[in-house]
C-alpha positions, 0 to 999 in steps of 0.5 A: 725651871724644871717641875720637880716632884718633892719626895715628902719626908714621912715622920720615923717615929710615927711610922714605927709607932714609937710613943716615947724617944728613950735617952739609952737608945744611941744607935737610934740617936745618932741617925738624927745627929751630924758628924759634929755632934749637932741635932739635925732640924726636923726639916732634913729628918722629916720627924713631926714637931712633937717627935722633934721635941722629944729627940732634942731631950733625949740627945741632950740626956744622953750627952749628959749621961756621957752616951753622945759626945758634946761635939764630934771633932 
């Protein structure tokens, strides 16, 4: 097996000092959902647990307010 160096993903919100995830900021939320409208996991995006919970709540609220679609296709 080859020795590969894993790149450590850092939380986007912690790096930019964003405490609250706003459901009205759809451009930011679209970075964390895939083309089918599903919320990406924290393992894939690198967000910390606290911000992942806030992100999921914001995406769900944005869906109810019709700012983001429930499905992508």
